[in-house]
N, C-alpha and C positions, 0 to 999 in steps of 0.2 A: 504493500500500500504506500503510495507516494505521500510525502509530507504535504500538509495543507496549512494555509495561513488562515487562522480563525479571526473573526471580527467580533469583539464582545458587545458590539451594538446589537447583534442578533442574540436573542434569548429564545431557546427552543423549549416550548412547553411540553413536558412529558405527561400529557393527560391520558395516560394509559392506566389499566386497572390496578396494577401492583408493581412493587419494586423490582421484581424479576424481569418483567417486561420492560420497565423503564431502563434498567441496566443494560438489557439487550440492545435497545435502541441507541443508548449512549455509546456502547461498544461498536455498533455498526457505523456510527457517525465518526467516532475517533477524534482526531485532532482538528476536524473541520468546525467544531463548536466548542467554545470555552465557557458558556454560560447557560444554565438550565433553570427552568421554572418547575417547581413541584407544587401542586395545588391541593385543595381540600379533597378532591375526589380520590386521591391516593393515600389520604391520611390513614385510613384503616387497612391499607394494603402495604404498609411498610414505608410510607413516604419519608418519614423522618430518618429512618435507617438509610434509605437511598440517598437522601440529602447529605448525610454525614459521610457515606462512602464516596460519593462523587467529589465532595470537598476535600476530604482528608487523604484519600488514596489515589484520586485521579487528578487532583489539582484544579477542579472546575469551580467556577463561581456559582452560587446558588441563590435563587430568588424563591423564597417560600411564600406562596400565595394563599394565605389563610383568611384574609378579609375579616379580621377580628372586629366584633361589635358587641359591647356589653357596658355595664357600669364601669366607671373609671378604674376602681381598685382591681377589678377582675382583669381588665385589659392590661393594666400595669403588671400584675402578677404573671399573666400568660406571656407577655413579651419578655419579661425578665427570665423566664424559663427558656424561651427560645434563644435569647441572646447568648447563653452559655455555649451554644453549639458553633459559634464563630461563622455564621452564615452571612450573606451579603445584604439581601433585601428582604423585607417583610411587609405585607400589605395589611392595612386596617381600613375600616370605613372612614370617610373623610370628615365626619362630624368633629368639630373642634375639641369637644371633651374627650373623644376617643384618641385623637392625635396627641393631645397633651399627655394623656395617661401612657400611651405607647412610648413616647419620648422619655418619660420618666423610667419606664421599664428597661429601655435600651441604654440608659445612661452608663457610661464607662465602657461601652463596647463599640465595635465598628459597624454594628447593624444599622442599616439605613431604613427609616420608616417611610413607606410610600402610602399615600392616602388615595383611596378609591373615590372617584367623583361620581359618575353614573356609568353602570356597566355598559360595555359596547354592544351587548345583546339586547339592550332596551331602546325603545323609541318613545315618542310622545304618548301613543296609545297605551303602552305598558305603564308609563308613569301615571296616566289617568286612572288606570285600573288599581294602582296602588295608592290612590288619593294623594299623590305628590303635588307640590306647588305648581300652579299653572305657569306657562311660559315656554319659550323656545328651549329645546334641549341643550343646544350649544351655549346659550346664555347661562343656564343653570350650571352646566359643567364648569364654565369659567369662574362663576361666582363661588362655587364649592372649592375650586382649586385655590382661589385667592384666600379664602378663609382657612383652608388647610395649611397653606404656607404661613399665614399669620400665626397659626397655632404651633408652628415649629416643624412641620413635615419636611423631610429631606427631599421629597419628590412627590409626584402625583401620578395616578393612572388615569388616562383619558384616551379617547379614540383619536386617530390621526386627524379627524375632521376638526377637532378643537385645538390641536397642538400649536398652531401659529398664534392664535389669540392668547393662549396661556403663556407662551414664550414671550409675548409682548408685555405681560404684566410686570411691573417693577418688582413685585415680590418673587418672581421666578428667577431672579439673578442668583446664580450659584446652586440652583435646585435642579432636580432631575425630572424629566418628562418621559414616562414609559408608556408605550402605546401597544395594547393588544388590538385585535381587529385588523391585523395586517395580513394581506393575502397577495402572494405573487400573481402576476397577470395570468389569467386562465384558470385559477384555482376556484373551487366552489366556495360560496360565501358561508356555508354551513349555518350556524345559528347567530352569526354576526350581522349586525344591521348598519353599523357605521364603520366602513372599512376604507383602506387605501393600500397601495403597493408599498413595498419596503423603501424604495428610493424616495417616494413622495412623502412618506411619513417622516423620514430623517430630514428631508429638505424643509418640511413644515415646522421643524423645531424639536422633534423627538431625540432623546439621547439613546434610547434603546427601543427596539421593536420586539414584540413577542409573537412567535409563529409556532403553531402546534401541528395540527393535522396535515397541512400541506407538506410538512417535513416527515413526520413519523409514519404517515400513511403512504408515502411515496414508495415506488418499487425499490429505489435506493435512497434511504434517508440521507446518506452522506452526500450523494450527488445533489439532492434537493437543497441541502444546507450550503454546499459550495456555490450553487447557482445564486442563492440569496446573497452570499458574501460578495460574489462578483457584481451583483447589482448595487450593493452598498459601496463598492469601490468605483462605481461609474460616476461620470460628471453630473448625473441627475440627482445624486445624493451628496450634496455639498456640505452639509453641516457636520463638523467634526465631533467626535465623541469626547465629552468633557468629564465623564465619570472616572 
């Protein structure tokens, strides 16, 4: 297998059922990817064990996507427990009280707290069903991002459609924007509703993009990752990684 140059702006989401399948995908991809996301769906399938193995034994960066939401003390305690594993990113909901508690829990560690604004699988109709505040989805995302930054978030999760507006916020200086809902040209949308290509997401202001099924469902996950890396190196993706 030839050596590859990974680009840590690409975070591959290992949204597979268990740690054994996740490790198999990571081994197939090899050195083409240096950053992985492990989410809630794998928590009962050995997700934390996989996160530790990829970090400690394979030298990968790890984004733990737990989306914590609870009273402040519970969030603080949960984040403090996660922080001991020396992982890189952790998500919490973007409500200011949650962000502040998570930052307290992460104190003294290198764990970066990323605040979820509005899930990329949701649109205005979904927010209406949930009795969420009226208004344009993009406007709500930008407002939630600003409030999360003010509460101390190291970065936010938002779709590529809102990345440019969030990057323009004064509060975004020195903070991360991580965008799921990224699909290479020709890929299925799956359950995502606010999407963009890898290059356009980076050009809009994202520091990292999250891609899952278009990589691990591909006949060759390694080749799929290399193709995204090549797109990130193209003139269409001009924004440098600041993380």
